[in-house]
C-alpha positions in Angstrom: 10.0 127.0 35.9 13.5 125.8 35.1 14.8 126.7 31.6 16.1 124.1 29.1 19.3 125.4 27.5 21.5 124.0 24.7 25.0 125.3 24.8 28.0 124.2 22.8 31.0 125.4 20.8 30.2 125.7 17.1 32.1 126.5 14.0 31.1 129.6 12.0 29.5 127.3 9.4 27.4 125.6 12.1 29.1 122.4 13.1 30.1 121.0 16.5 32.3 118.3 15.1 34.0 118.2 11.8 33.5 115.6 9.0 36.5 113.7 10.4 35.0 113.5 13.9 37.5 116.1 15.1 36.7 119.0 17.3 40.2 120.2 18.2 39.3 123.7 17.0 37.0 124.1 20.1 39.8 124.0 22.6 39.2 127.2 24.6 41.7 129.8 25.8 41.6 130.7 29.5 39.0 133.4 29.0 36.5 131.2 27.2 37.2 128.3 29.5 36.4 130.4 32.5 33.2 131.7 30.9 32.2 128.1 30.1 32.9 127.1 33.7 30.7 129.9 35.0 28.0 128.8 32.6 28.1 125.2 33.9 28.0 126.5 37.5 24.5 127.8 36.7 23.3 124.3 35.6 21.1 122.3 38.0 21.1 119.1 35.9 22.7 118.1 32.6 21.1 115.8 30.0 23.5 114.0 27.7 23.5 111.6 24.9 25.7 108.6 25.0 28.5 110.0 22.9 28.9 113.2 24.8 28.6 111.3 28.1 31.5 109.1 27.1 33.5 112.1 25.9 32.9 113.9 29.3 33.9 110.9 31.4 37.4 112.3 31.4 36.2 115.0 33.8 35.1 112.4 36.4 38.7 112.0 37.5 40.5 115.0 36.1 40.4 116.9 39.4 42.7 114.2 40.9 45.5 115.2 38.6 47.8 117.6 40.5 49.6 118.7 37.3 46.4 120.5 36.0 46.0 124.2 36.6 43.5 125.5 39.1 40.8 126.4 36.6 40.9 123.0 34.9 40.6 121.3 38.3 37.8 123.7 39.3 35.8 122.8 36.1 36.3 119.1 36.8 35.0 119.5 40.4 31.9 121.4 39.2 31.3 118.8 36.4 31.8 115.8 38.7 29.3 117.0 41.3 26.7 118.1 38.6 23.7 115.7 38.4 23.5 114.1 34.9 20.9 112.2 33.1 22.2 110.0 30.2 20.0 108.9 27.3 21.3 105.7 25.8 19.9 102.5 24.5 23.3 100.7 24.6 24.7 101.6 28.0 23.9 99.3 30.9 25.3 101.6 33.6 26.8 105.0 34.1 29.4 106.4 36.5 29.6 109.2 39.0 26.7 111.5 39.7 24.8 110.3 36.6 21.8 108.1 36.0 20.3 106.5 32.9 17.1 108.2 31.8 14.1 106.2 32.8 11.7 107.7 30.3 11.7 109.6 27.1 13.2 113.0 26.7 9.9 114.9 27.1 8.9 112.9 30.2 12.4 113.5 31.8 12.2 117.3 31.1 8.7 117.5 32.4 9.7 115.7 35.6 12.8 117.8 36.1 10.9 121.0 35.5 8.3 120.0 38.1 10.9 119.0 40.8 12.1 121.7 43.1 15.6 122.7 42.2 18.0 125.4 41.3 19.7 126.0 38.0 19.0 125.3 34.3 18.3 122.0 32.7 21.1 121.8 30.1 21.1 119.6 27.1 24.4 118.5 25.6 24.9 116.7 22.3 23.5 117.5 18.9 21.3 114.4 18.5 19.6 114.9 21.9 19.3 118.6 21.3 17.7 118.0 17.9 15.1 115.8 19.5 14.4 118.4 22.2 14.1 121.1 19.6 11.7 119.1 17.5 9.5 118.7 20.6 9.7 122.5 21.3 11.5 121.9 24.6 14.5 124.2 24.2 14.1 127.6 25.8 17.6 129.0 25.1 20.3 128.4 22.5 23.8 129.4 23.6 26.6 129.2 21.0 30.3 129.9 21.4 31.1 130.5 17.7 34.7 129.8 16.8 36.3 131.6 13.8 36.7 128.5 11.7 34.9 126.9 8.7 35.1 123.1 8.8 32.9 122.3 5.9 30.6 119.6 7.4 30.1 117.2 10.2 27.5 117.2 13.0 25.4 120.4 12.9 24.8 122.5 16.0 21.3 123.4 14.9 18.7 120.6 14.4 17.9 119.9 10.8 14.1 119.9 10.9 11.8 122.0 8.8 10.3 124.2 11.5 10.8 127.9 12.0 12.0 129.0 15.4 12.0 132.7 16.2 14.8 133.9 18.6 15.4 136.9 20.7 19.1 137.9 21.3 19.7 138.1 25.1 23.4 138.4 25.2 26.5 138.6 23.0 30.2 138.8 23.8 33.4 138.7 21.8 36.4 137.2 23.5 40.0 138.2 22.8 40.4 134.9 21.0 37.7 136.0 18.5 35.3 133.5 19.8 31.8 135.0 19.9 29.2 134.0 22.5 25.6 134.3 21.4 22.6 133.6 23.8 19.1 133.5 22.3 15.7 132.9 23.9 13.1 131.0 21.9 10.1 133.3 21.4 6.9 131.4 21.5 
């Protein structure tokens, strides 16, 4: 069965976006960017909320910019071809290799798990991930922890009152002091 993973950059104090809406502290160096690209390469389908979808629209055409370096164009090509499911009540249409979700989150994940296919089912966006976590649908948490305290904003971890036990599967420290942590949910 395909795993459901939640992977994002996060500040040491647990936020993916600061109180001012800024996430400029998440800009990766080449080593972290290459690692994130390899991670996306393992994804079979990506589930996104509206805000993250709109943020990631940049990558739909970035590979056409000849001034970008090879690794940036490579990520863009991988992202562009990746199937995406967008959860939104306000968007009427989506672009590229994306479709609007036709059902609720649990139904979409159940359908995707049942379909033949390679790669993980990745969830992006804190609101969508919080809904998936509350439903017990996340199998792995993957955090790229940046050495910065931002004091508030949108939290990486869902804010619900439920204990979730985790098993550390992998950790890695990059030369930029970013620490990658990969945990499996133990059930």
